Each structure stands twice: as structure tokens, then as C-alpha cells.
C-alpha positions as CSV (number, residue, x, y, z in Angstrom):
1,M,137.7,79.8,129.9
2,N,135.6,81.0,132.8
3,D,133.7,84.2,131.9
4,S,134.8,85.8,135.3
5,Q,138.5,85.6,134.2
6,P,139.8,88.9,132.9
7,P,140.5,88.8,129.1
8,D,144.2,89.7,129.6
9,D,144.8,86.7,131.9
10,E,145.3,84.4,128.8
11,A,148.3,86.5,127.9
12,G,149.3,86.5,131.6
13,L,149.3,82.6,131.6
14,A,151.4,82.6,128.5
15,T,153.8,85.0,130.2
16,L,154.0,82.8,133.3
17,A,154.7,79.6,131.3
18,A,157.4,81.5,129.4
19,A,158.9,82.8,132.6
20,K,159.0,79.2,134.0
21,Q,160.9,78.0,131.0
22,R,163.4,80.9,131.3
23,L,164.0,80.1,134.9
24,L,164.4,76.4,134.2
25,T,166.9,77.1,131.4
26,Q,169.1,79.1,133.8
27,L,168.8,76.6,136.7
28,E,169.8,73.7,134.5
29,T,173.2,75.3,133.9
30,R,174.0,74.4,137.5
31,I,171.4,72.0,138.8
32,V,171.2,68.4,137.5
33,G,168.0,66.5,138.0
34,Q,165.7,67.3,140.9
35,Q,162.9,68.3,138.5
36,E,160.2,67.8,141.1
37,V,162.1,69.9,143.7
38,I,162.6,72.7,141.3
39,E,159.0,72.6,140.2
40,Q,157.8,72.8,143.8
41,V,160.1,75.7,144.5
42,L,158.8,77.6,141.5
43,I,155.3,76.9,142.5
44,T,156.0,78.5,145.9
45,L,157.7,81.5,144.3
46,V,154.9,82.4,142.1
47,A,152.3,81.6,144.7
48,G,153.9,84.1,147.1
49,G,154.7,81.6,149.8
50,H,157.8,80.4,151.6
51,C,159.4,77.0,151.4
52,L,161.5,74.6,153.6
53,L,164.0,72.4,151.9
54,V,164.8,69.2,153.8
55,G,167.5,66.9,152.8
56,V,170.9,65.4,153.7
57,P,174.1,67.4,153.0
58,G,175.5,67.6,149.5
59,L,172.2,67.5,147.5
60,A,172.6,71.1,146.3
61,K,169.9,72.7,148.4
62,T,171.9,75.8,149.0
63,L,173.1,75.9,145.5
64,L,169.5,75.7,144.2
65,V,168.5,78.7,146.3
66,Q,171.6,80.7,145.3
67,S,171.1,79.9,141.6
68,L,167.4,80.9,141.8
69,A,168.4,84.2,143.4
70,E,170.8,84.9,140.6
71,A,168.1,84.1,138.0
72,L,165.9,86.7,139.7
73,D,166.9,90.4,139.4
74,L,166.3,90.7,143.1
75,S,168.3,91.4,146.3
76,F,169.6,88.3,148.0
77,H,170.9,87.6,151.5
78,R,172.1,84.3,153.1
79,I,171.8,83.8,156.8
80,Q,173.9,81.0,158.2
81,F,172.0,79.8,161.4
82,T,174.1,78.9,164.3
83,P,173.4,78.2,168.0
84,D,174.7,81.7,169.1
85,L,172.8,83.6,166.5
86,M,170.6,86.4,168.1
87,P,167.3,87.8,166.8
88,S,168.8,91.2,166.2
89,D,171.5,89.4,163.9
90,I,168.5,88.6,161.6
91,T,166.1,91.6,161.9
92,G,168.6,94.4,162.6
93,T,169.3,96.6,165.6
94,E,168.9,100.2,166.9
95,V,172.1,102.2,167.3
96,I,172.7,105.6,168.8
97,Q,174.0,108.1,166.2
98,E,175.3,111.6,167.0
99,D,174.7,114.6,164.8
100,R,178.2,116.2,164.7
101,A,176.7,119.6,163.8
102,T,174.3,119.8,166.7
103,G,175.6,117.3,169.0
104,E,172.1,115.7,169.2
105,R,171.9,111.9,169.6
106,Q,169.2,109.8,168.1
107,F,168.5,106.2,167.5
108,R,168.9,104.8,164.0
109,F,167.8,101.4,162.8
110,I,170.4,99.3,161.0
111,P,168.5,96.7,158.8
112,G,169.6,93.1,159.2
113,P,169.9,90.4,156.4
114,V,166.2,89.7,156.5
115,F,165.8,92.9,154.5
116,A,166.1,91.4,151.0
117,N,163.7,90.1,148.4
118,V,165.1,86.5,148.6
119,V,166.4,85.3,152.0
120,L,168.2,81.9,152.4
121,A,167.8,80.7,156.0
122,D,170.6,78.0,155.9
123,E,170.3,75.2,158.4
124,I,167.5,77.0,160.2
125,N,167.1,74.3,162.9
126,R,170.6,75.0,164.2
127,T,169.5,78.1,166.1
128,P,167.2,78.3,169.2
129,P,163.4,79.0,168.8
130,K,163.9,82.5,170.1
131,T,166.0,83.3,167.1
132,Q,164.0,81.2,164.7
133,A,160.9,83.3,165.7
134,A,162.6,86.4,164.5
135,L,161.6,85.4,161.0
136,L,157.9,84.9,161.9
137,E,156.7,88.5,161.6
138,A,158.6,89.1,158.4
139,M,157.2,85.9,156.8
140,Q,153.6,86.5,157.8
141,E,153.3,90.3,158.0
142,G,156.0,91.5,155.6
143,Q,157.5,93.7,158.3
144,V,159.9,93.8,161.2
145,T,159.2,95.5,164.5
146,A,162.1,97.1,166.3
147,A,161.9,99.5,169.2
148,G,158.2,99.8,168.7
149,Q,158.6,100.9,165.0
150,Q,157.5,98.8,162.0
151,H,159.9,98.5,159.1
152,A,158.6,96.9,155.9
153,V,160.7,94.2,154.2
154,P,161.3,94.6,150.4
155,Q,158.6,93.2,148.2
156,P,158.4,90.7,146.7
157,F,159.7,88.7,149.8
158,F,160.6,85.1,149.6
159,V,162.2,82.9,152.4
160,L,163.8,79.6,151.6
161,A,165.0,77.6,154.6
162,T,167.2,74.5,154.5
163,Q,167.3,71.7,157.1
164,N,169.3,68.5,157.6
165,P,167.0,65.7,158.8
166,I,169.7,63.2,159.9
167,E,172.0,65.3,162.2
168,Q,170.0,66.1,165.3
169,E,172.7,66.8,167.9
170,G,172.9,70.5,168.6
171,T,169.7,71.3,166.7
172,Y,166.4,72.8,167.6
173,P,163.2,71.5,165.9
174,L,161.1,74.2,164.4
175,P,158.0,75.0,166.5
176,E,154.6,74.2,164.8
177,A,153.8,77.9,164.6
178,Q,156.9,78.5,162.5
179,L,156.5,75.4,160.4
180,D,152.9,76.5,159.5
181,R,154.3,79.7,157.9
182,F,156.0,77.6,155.3
183,M,153.7,76.9,152.4
184,F,155.7,73.9,151.2
185,D,157.9,71.3,153.0
186,I,160.0,70.1,150.1
187,R,162.0,66.8,150.5
188,V,165.3,66.7,148.5
189,D,166.2,63.1,148.0
190,Y,169.3,61.4,146.4
191,M,169.6,61.6,142.6
192,D,169.9,58.6,140.3
193,E,173.2,57.3,139.1
194,D,173.2,59.2,135.7
195,D,172.4,62.5,137.4
196,E,175.1,62.0,140.0
197,L,177.7,61.2,137.3
198,A,176.6,64.4,135.4
199,V,177.1,66.4,138.6
200,V,180.6,64.8,139.1
201,M,181.6,65.6,135.5
202,R,180.3,69.1,135.6
203,T,181.7,70.2,139.0
204,T,185.2,68.8,138.6
205,T,186.2,71.0,135.7
206,A,187.7,74.5,135.7
207,T,184.5,76.2,134.3
208,Q,181.2,76.6,136.1
209,G,177.8,77.5,134.7
210,K,176.9,81.1,134.7
211,I,173.4,82.3,135.4
212,E,171.8,85.4,134.0
213,A,168.9,87.3,135.7
214,V,165.8,86.8,133.7
215,I,162.9,88.0,135.9
216,N,162.7,91.3,138.0
217,G,160.6,92.2,141.0
218,E,157.9,93.9,138.9
219,E,157.5,90.9,136.6
220,L,157.3,88.5,139.6
221,A,154.7,90.6,141.3
222,G,152.6,90.5,138.1
223,L,153.0,86.7,137.9
224,R,151.8,86.3,141.4
225,Q,148.7,88.4,140.6
226,T,148.0,86.2,137.6
227,V,148.1,83.1,139.9
228,R,145.6,84.6,142.3
229,R,143.2,85.6,139.5
230,L,143.1,82.1,138.2
231,P,139.5,80.7,138.8
232,I,138.9,77.5,140.6
233,A,135.6,75.5,140.6
234,E,133.9,75.3,144.0
235,P,133.9,71.4,144.0
236,V,137.7,71.4,143.4
237,A,138.2,73.9,146.2
238,R,135.9,71.8,148.4
239,Y,138.1,68.8,147.7
240,A,141.1,70.7,149.0
241,T,139.2,71.7,152.1
242,R,138.1,68.1,152.7
243,L,141.6,66.8,152.4
244,A,142.9,69.3,155.0
245,R,140.0,68.6,157.3
246,A,140.4,64.9,157.0
247,T,143.8,65.1,158.7
248,R,142.3,66.3,162.0
249,P,141.7,63.7,164.7
250,G,138.8,63.8,167.1
251,Q,136.4,65.3,164.7
252,A,133.0,64.0,163.6
253,H,134.3,63.4,160.1
254,S,137.7,61.9,161.2
255,S,138.4,58.2,160.4
256,E,139.5,55.6,162.9
257,T,143.0,55.5,161.3
258,I,143.4,59.3,161.7
259,D,142.2,59.2,165.3
260,R,144.8,56.5,166.1
261,F,147.8,57.7,164.2
262,V,147.5,61.5,164.1
263,Q,148.0,63.7,167.2
264,W,147.5,67.0,165.4
265,G,146.2,67.8,162.0
266,A,146.5,70.6,159.5
267,G,144.8,73.9,160.2
268,P,142.9,76.2,157.8
269,R,146.1,77.6,156.3
270,A,146.6,74.2,154.8
271,S,143.4,74.5,152.8
272,Q,144.4,77.9,151.6
273,F,147.8,76.7,150.5
274,L,146.4,73.6,148.7
275,V,144.2,75.9,146.6
276,L,146.9,78.5,146.0
277,G,149.6,75.8,145.2
278,A,147.1,74.2,142.8
279,K,146.5,77.5,141.1
280,A,150.2,78.1,140.8
281,R,150.9,74.6,139.3
282,A,148.1,75.1,136.7
283,A,149.3,78.6,135.8
284,L,152.9,77.5,135.4
285,E,151.7,75.0,132.9
286,G,149.7,77.6,131.1
287,R,146.3,76.1,132.0
288,P,143.4,78.4,132.8
289,L,141.6,75.9,134.9
290,V,142.6,74.3,138.2
291,E,142.1,70.5,138.2
292,R,141.7,68.0,141.0
293,S,145.1,66.5,140.0
294,D,146.7,69.9,140.9
295,I,145.4,69.6,144.4
296,E,146.7,66.1,144.8
297,A,150.1,67.1,143.3
298,V,150.7,69.7,146.0
299,A,149.1,67.7,148.9
300,R,152.3,66.2,150.3
301,P,154.5,69.3,150.4
302,V,151.5,71.3,151.9
303,L,150.4,68.8,154.5
304,R,153.4,66.7,155.6
305,H,154.8,69.3,158.0
306,R,151.4,70.1,159.4
307,I,150.6,66.6,160.5
308,R,152.1,65.3,163.9
309,L,151.9,61.6,164.3
310,T,151.3,59.7,167.5
311,F,153.9,57.3,169.1
312,A,151.8,54.4,167.8
313,A,152.1,55.6,164.3
314,R,155.8,56.1,164.5
315,A,156.2,52.6,166.1
316,E,154.4,51.1,163.1
317,G,156.5,52.9,160.5
318,M,153.8,55.4,159.4
319,T,154.9,58.6,157.8
320,P,153.0,61.8,157.1
321,D,153.3,61.1,153.4
322,R,151.7,57.7,153.8
323,V,148.8,59.2,155.8
324,I,148.3,61.8,153.0
325,E,148.3,59.2,150.3
326,D,145.8,57.0,152.2
327,L,143.6,60.1,152.7
328,V,143.6,60.9,148.9
329,V,142.5,57.3,148.1
330,S,140.0,57.2,151.0
331,I,138.3,60.5,150.1
332,S,138.1,59.5,146.4
333,Q,136.5,56.2,147.4
334,Q,134.0,58.0,149.7
335,E,133.0,60.4,146.9
336,K,132.4,57.4,144.5
337,N,130.1,55.7,147.1
338,S,128.3,58.8,148.3
339,P,125.0,59.6,146.4
340,D,125.5,63.3,147.4
341,D,128.9,63.5,146.0
342,R,128.3,61.8,142.6
343,V,127.5,65.1,141.2
344,L,130.9,66.4,142.4
345,E,132.7,63.5,140.8
346,K,131.1,64.4,137.4
347,V,132.2,68.0,137.8
348,F,135.7,66.8,138.7
349,R,135.8,64.6,135.6
350,S,134.6,67.4,133.3
351,A,137.1,69.8,134.8
352,D,139.9,67.3,134.2
353,A,138.7,66.8,130.6
354,E,138.9,70.5,129.9
């Protein structure tokens, strides 16, 4: 273990790994399969980020969020996004209240559903950008401004948004500024036949799985601090930074493929989330050291919604995931062939061995 790591963090990692198992045990009473999706949601939760769940209807996206909220002893609000939803329907509104004793009138703020620890933004792309933007300040700053006054949202604060990728009529794509606030873009795919059969057998009976709260807000705040205290070697962090920077076209370091296929690449927030997500993944597994494989494991959910492809890329069937996978291979190959980076490769290998 790194000498800079506080001595109590070994116990903190054990606590975090145990908390993960307790959450998984509760979620498994309702959710079948989707292990990778659940893992990525838990990484976002303990890292202190927000996540976007993208998948076709019927894949238990909403059920997963509701079940997670029940497993956490925290307040939970669900917002069903519709085309006529207004920003004040999310953040809250000012109303005039009269004091019956004095007859004096004054404004009073009525908090909206965003004032909860866990917020489900269901079908977030069904409302106009003006209303979508009502979440921006709460997600980034942890507060809502109304009538010139700042109102802090409850802490910890966790936003999970769902989105249907196939039905585009009557939808409003999220602006890049809003997408960038989400730490992870998690893709929820169809389950295999055995899992689907298990879902059918479980959900067509008279009894449904009951979930118990196993983690409270104070415990979650402690777990997030443990994640942030986890040390990371500079070469591993540099790899994360290189991976994010490699997605940007028109730069001195950008490849011909990126210049041709990518219109916009990931910003600095992507580098931060790559490192934070890798720390959370390592911590959830009880490991005191972040490995290169942790960076690669979170690369797709961190980067895929921060890469905008050109028309040429879409015409040739390129996807953000394929771009990311090619970059991982390309950067690894460059490091093997570069004399300056052979030292880094040795450090990566030694870190992975530990």
C-alpha cells in the first residue's frame, strides 16, 4: 500500500466492498442479469457522479433506479419528463404567502422534486432543452437558484436519467453541455434467453421481491471519501489523460482517423471522470491501487457521450465505442514502440502485478 494512504483506508476499502455486496444482494431480488450495468451504476454512485441509462423500453432501467433508491436509506423523487414540463416543475417555485396575524405578504419557496438525494429523470429527452437545463445547476453546483436566492439540494445528491434511443419523434436530444454533466453514459442491452426466462417467471407470480435499505446518507458520504483518497500512480493517471486527449481532432497529437471521423472530442472533465471512475472500480473490489485495466474498463461509459462523430464516420458505420476501442489499442501500441514510454509500460505492468 502507498505510504501516503491513511492507515484507516484499508478498513474503508473493506467497508466499501462489503457495502457493494449488500447492495447487490438487495438488487438481485428484483433485477435479473445486467451485471455490467449494475456495476457501472454503483461506480457512479460511490464516485459522486451522475449517470445516463440508455436503452429500449422494457429493460428495467426505471426499476433498477427505483430498486437502488429503496436499497439506500435516502429520499427519492421520480420526475416524468414530458414536452409540457416547465423548469419550475423541477426546481420549485416562489409563491406569495400571507401572514394571517399581521396581514403581511411575503414570498415563500416551494421546493420541487429535484430536492431529493436520489432523483430519477425518466425519459429526459422528452422535454425541451429549456427544461432539461433546469437540472444543470443542481447536478454541477449542488444548488438551485430561484428569485435570486440559492437553495442547496440534499446531500448526497445523485441523478439517474433514462433515455429511449429508438423513438425519436417528439424528443429533444440533450445538449452537449448537459451530457457532459453525466459521468457515465450506460448502455442497457437485451438480456440473454435464460435471464429473460427468469424475469418472466419472477414477474408473473403473485409475490414480488422486497428490498431493504442497507446504506444511509452518512455511510455513502464516507464511501465517497474513501474513493477520493485512493492513490493513483502518475503514469496511470497520464494514461487516462492521453486517452481523453486522443479523442480531440485538429490537435498536434491527433491521428488521421480521429481528424476524419470525430467532429468534437472529450474535454478535461472526461480525464477527471476516467480517473475517478477507475478509483471507484478499484475501491469497490477492495483493491488499494488503481490499475490501467480500471481506466480501460470505464473508458466507454465516460467517453462515448463526449465524442461527436462526423457524417463520414456515421456513413461508414463507425460508433463512439469503436473509436474508443481503437484508441485504447493505438495508444498501447504507441507506448510499446516509443522509447520514452517504455519506462511507463514497466510501471503499468508492475502496478497491474500488485
